[in-house]
N, C-alpha and C positions, 0 to 999 in steps of 0.2 A: 323710173324703178320702185318694186313696193316697200314697205317699210315693215320691220320686224320687230317683235316684242316673244320674249323668251323665258316660257315659266317654268323654273326650277324648285324642287321640293327637298326641304330636309331630309324624309326618308320616303320610302313606297308607302302610298296611302293619303301621304300629306295634305293630295288636293289636288296637284297638275290636273286631272285631266277632265276634274269638275269645273275647273278658272276658265282651263283653253275654251271649255261647251260654251262656259258662260259668258266669256269675250267673243267669242264669235255669234252667240246669237244677239248679244246686244249691238253690235258694230250693223251686223244684220237689218238688225231694228232699225238702224240709224240711215239706211240706204250703201253702205260702206262696203265694199266685193273685198270679203274677208277670206280666206280658207287655213284650217288648220294644216299642221305639220309637226311627224314623230320622227328624228332623226332613225332612232332605233327603237326599237320595241322588242320586250320579251314578254309573250303570252302564248295561254294557249284557247285564246277565245279568239277568235278570226272572223273575217268576215270577205266575200268576195267581191270585188269591183264591179264596173258593168263593162271594162277592161280585161275580163278574164282572170283576176291576178287575186292576190290574198294580202289582206290588210289587218293591224288589230281592230277588234270591233271597238275600241274607243275613240278609234280616227274615223269610223264611219258613225258612230256617234255623233262626231264634234261635225262631222261634214255635213248630217241630217241639222246642226245648231246654225252650220253658216250658210244653211238654204241649197247644198250642192248634192251631187251624187259621188258615194266614194271612187277614187281615184290611186291607185298605185303608188303618182308621185307623192303620194300625202302619209308614205309609212314608208320610205324606200329598202328598209331592213327591219324583217321582221322573225325573231328568232321565238324556236318554238320545240321549248325540251324535251327531248324521248328519253332521256335518262338522267341523275344526279349529274352528268358527265358530259353530256351529248346534247348536240341539240341539229335540227335540223336547219339550217341559212335560209331564207328568203331574199330574193335580191328582186325588187323594182316586181315583185308577186308573183315569182316562179321560184318554188323548188330548188336553190344552187345546187346542197351537199350537206350531207351532215359532219358537223365537227365536234373536237372536243375543245374544250374552252381554251387550252394553249394553243392550239392553231388559229383558231379565231379570234384570238389577239395578237399573232401575225398578221393576219388577213384583214384586220382593220384599216390599213390603208389604205386597198384596196374598196372596203365598203365606204370609207369615204369618198370617194371617186363617186361611189353609185348615188350617195346622199348629195352631194353636191352640185348632182345633174338633176337631180329631181326640182332640187332647191332655187338651181337657175328656173328653169320650165316655169317652176310657178310663178316666181318675181316677175314671169312677162307678163301674165294675166291675171295677177291680182294685184290692189293696191296695197292690202294688209296682211301678211302672214303670223299668223299664233303659233310659237313653237312650244309643246312639250318637252321639256329634260326624261331621263329616264333613272328613278332609283333616287342616289344622291349624290351633288358634285363632288363633295367629299369624302367618295369610297378611294382613299389611296393607293388602294392597289389597285385598281381599272385608272388610274389617272394619265396615266401612258397610253398614247394614243387611242384617247379617248376622240367619240365622235358623235356620243349620247350629250352630254351638257356640254361643259367648258368648251372643251376642245371645238366642238359644234358654234358656239357663242365668239371663240377666238376666231376661228376661218371666219368666220363670214361679219364679224364686227356687230353684233347685236346685245343692244339692253336687257337688261336679265332681270324677274323678281323672282325670291327665293320665299315659299311659302310654307309656312309648319301650320299640324294640326294641335293643336292647344287642348284638345277633349285625351288625348292620349299620355299628358301630362310633359312638363320638361320645356314647354314652347321657347323661354329665351337660353335656354343652354343649347336647344337646337340651333336655331337662328346665329348665334351668335360663334356659336363655337363652328357651322358650315361656313361661316364666313371667315372664319382664322384661318381654318384651311386650304383655305383660294391663296391663288401666285396674287402679286401684286395688282397686275395686271385686269383679273379677275375679279379681283373686289372691287376695283373700279367702274368696272361694266355693271355692278349690280347697283340697281336704280333705286328700289326699295324691298320692304316686308309686308306679306301678308297674311294674318293670324285666320286661319281656319276653324271652324266648328266652338264656333264661342257659343254658351249657352252662360247668362249669371248677368250680372250689373256692372256693365261698362264703365261707372265711378268706380270699380275695386280693380278694374285691370287698369286705367289710365298712371296710375306709377310706374308702373312697369313698362307700360310702353317709352310715357317720359325719357324710362336710365336707357333702355334699350336706343331711341335715335341718341341720346346722348353719347352712349358708350360707342357706338360706332356711328356714329354720323350719317347714318342713313334715315330716312323716310318710313316710315310705318303706313301704308298707300291704304289699308283696309283690314277691317276684323269683319270677317262673311258669321255671320249667326250659323250656327245648328241648325240645317233645316227638318222638320222632324219629317220620316215617312220620306226622304224624296228619293223615290224609285230610278235610277236611270241602268243601263247596262254596266255592269260589273267587267274592268280589264280582264280580270284572272281569277281573283279572291271568290272562293264559294261565299254567298250571302248565307247568312244564318236562318235560322229553321225561324220562322216567325210563329209565334201564341195566336190561335184563333180558337175564340170561346165556343162557337156553335158552327159545322162543317159537316155536309154531308156525303162527304168522298174524301176518303184516306189513300195517298199518294205516297211510294217512295221512290227516291230517285238514288242508284248506287255512286259514290261520292269514287270514285275513283279514282289511284292516283296521280293517273298522267289524262285524265278529265279535260276531256275539249269540246269547247261551244256550250259550254250547260247556260249558258242564256235561254238554250230552247224551251229550258227548265219556267223562265220567268212568267208566262202565263197561268199556269198554276200556283205557281210560288204565291202570286200575289192574287189569285182568286179567294174572295172572301167565303169560300162554301167550301173550299178545301182545305182537307189539312194535308200540309207536303211538308214529307222530310227528308232530309239528307240522310242517309243511312253513310256510317264512314267507320273506319278500320276498328276492328274488336267490339262492333256493333252488330246484330243479330237483325234482320230485317224484318220490323214490326210486322203483325196482324193488318192488310192492306185491301184495297179495290186492286188495286194497279202498282206493277214493279216498272220500275224505268231503268234499261243498262243506257248511257247516257254513249256518245263518242267517247274516242280513245287516244289519244297521240301516240298509242305502245298499246298497239292491244293485243298482242301475244304475252305482252306482259302483264298488263291487266285483267288478262282473261285467265292467268296464273292465280294471280293477288284473288280474284273472286273465288278461285276454289279454295285458297288458302284460309279463307274469310269463311270457309262453308255457306258461302251465299249461293252456289250451285243447289245445296241440299233444301237449305232455303225456299227458291225457286220452285223444285219440284211438289216441296210440300204446298206452296202458296195455289200451284195449277190443281193438285189434286180435289184441295179446298174452291178449286172456282175461280180463283183469280184468273188476272187478267197480267199480260206482260206485253210489251212496247221495245225494242233496240232499236236505239236511232245510231245508223253511221257503224262504226265500232261498235256498237251493242248490236245493229244488225245482224255484223261478220261472226262475231261471237256466240248467235246462235242457233248459226249451219252445226254441220257434222266434222269440218276441218278447216283450219287458213295456216297455212305454208307460206314462208317467205323465202322464196330460192333468189332471190336477188339482195340477200341482207339491207331489206328498207329501214327495218325495225330490230332487230335485235338478234345476235346471233350466240348458238352455244359453245362454238369455240371457234378457231382460225379456220376449220374448214368445211362448219357442216351448217347449214339454215335452221330455222325454228320453223317445225309444221307439227301445232297440236288437234289433238281434237276439241272442236265446239262442243257445246251445250247438247246440239244435238237435236233442236226441238226443227228444225229445218232442213229437207232433205237436199241440201247444195254444201259445194263449197267455197270458199273463195282465196285467191292467189293477190299477194301484194307486189304490186305493181310500179317500178321507177317513175312513172308520168302521174302526176296527181293528178285526176279531175277537178276541173275548177268552175264552176258552173251556177248562173242565177235561174232559178227554173220554175214553172208555174203551172199549174194545173189540177185535178179531181183526184179524190179520194177514191175508195175502191167503187163506189156507186157511180161515177163517173159525170157525179150532180153537183157535188159540195167540193165547189172551187177552194187549191192548196197552191200556196205559192212559198218558195225557198231558196234556200241553194243546198249544191253540191260540194263536197271538199271531202276525198277522199284517195286512199291509195290502192284501195282492193276494186278486183273483179272478181263478181261471185257468179256462180252458173250451177242449176239442178232445176230438178224438180219440182222445188218447192215455188220458184219462180214464176209457173206458171199461174198462181193463182197471185197477183199482185196486191200491194195496200193502196198503191198510190199510182196515177199515170200521167205523167207529163203530155203535156199536148203542144206539140212543135209542126210546124209547118203544114196544120190538118191533120197531123196525122199524134195515135194514143202511141205512147212508148213508156212500156210497164217499167214499174219498179218495186224494190221491195215483196213483199209476201206474208201471206196470211194464212194460217194455220186451218185445217178443215172444222178443228171444231170452235175457230173464232175467239180462240183466246191468246192466241199469241200473234204479234203485227209487227211487222219493222220493214225499216225503210234507210236508205240513204238520204233522205231529206232531213237536211236543220230547217228548223222552224216551222215542225210542223202544225205546233200548239197556237203559233202568234197571231190569226188570222181566227176573228170571234167565229165565221163560218165554219173551220175547220175544227176549230175546239170544242164546239157544240157539237158537231155528230162524232168526235171522237169519245167527251164523257157519255154521249148518247149508247155509244157501241159498248162503253164500260159500263154502263147501268145506272149512270150516276143522274138524280133527279135534280139534275142543275140544268137550266133554260138562257141562263147567262154566259158572257164569256169577258176576258176582256179584250178590248183592242190594244195593243201595242203600241202602235204607229200613233194613233190617239193621244195614249197618254207619253211616250218620249215629249210628244208636243208640248202637251201642258206643262209637264217638268222640267222642261230644258226654260220653260218660257219665268217658269219659278224659281228656278233656279235665276235667270240671268235679272230678276227685279230683284231680288235677294244682293246680288252682288252691284248690281247696278246704285242697290242703295246705300252699299257698304263701302262704297271703293273711291277713292278720288281720281275720278277717269277724267277730270278737266286737266291731271298733272299729267296723265298717260297721254 
């Protein structure tokens, strides 16, 4: 059977995802059969697997680090919030039902069974399983029936490393406090600490490391340096706007409250010649060449939020001045004339009536949200039928209308073209269900050409991920006591 190590963090964004990815790449480079695993993930950034399921995007990144194709067993429970109190529960890649937090807490016993089923399958296939926890193991209100952190570690009897982010401050308090809040058996399975994102003189840190080891009786297994400009897929949080000195194109994307799969924008956000801006609450959409309306986990609520911000008026003005607009997935649905939710998939106004909202009206189409989610990887061509594009679909809606007769994308299946999305007659508005529209250099350059930007290069995200994973692995390998592990 395989060996298992679990990475838990003192906080969210402590570095669990990157450490798991780094260990997967290091072990792969040493010809070890390794697989990432996250029992439970809460994120709106997801990926479609080859077996037709849905997992957290972080686990897809870790799978690439391990040299594997993403599989639903790598993340058996995925929670996608639809509001502040409810979320869609995805088990083994398939959406099960929406639950509020109290109901899900009661459901955790069943969820643990799904987690252990996936874990057992991975045990028979790989030599090493590197497990990522969620949040912090010291969240007292979530300890009962925990499946994400120590509850899982106790169930499978695996050792745990706790990682903390020194860049945000209070690293020793984070580590000592977290350990102190664990039970005796949980404390015993912690084999050591890792400090992440350190910048400075190690000589100034050493006295603190000595104190920490004496105080806790646990070794510090590594101090990972702050890696400047590390570009890896974010698990959930939006990446900050980057300051660039010289750009030839301005693109703005709407940071909707329930934005999903915002990594669609990474190839644009990272491009040196593009000034990319996330537009958040209480901000006006700035003058730009392109506005992107991204995907959403609650299209109706986010459409209303868009109107409440006055962004619908900003978009109208933008188009009057010759600007262009792209809607992706939920953003594409918003560009139509109507969105209805007769099956109460996302929102209800009261106990007896479902949501039906007027869209922005740029496409003559209507969308009806459906219980069955579309999940599939896709490849094909842009509207010209010559520019290759690939990505994935992940949506609950079905759109119909005359606008679809002028598609933006053609999926190519079984020697047939299948139309997707729409483009307005004046060529200013484009919409598609395809995520990953900008990920391949060929399609990104074509879209920038459509935009009128004088840009002849594009970011190759697959190549960039490989380079960054190798850079991360090299930094972690030199910083950690791998002989001990």
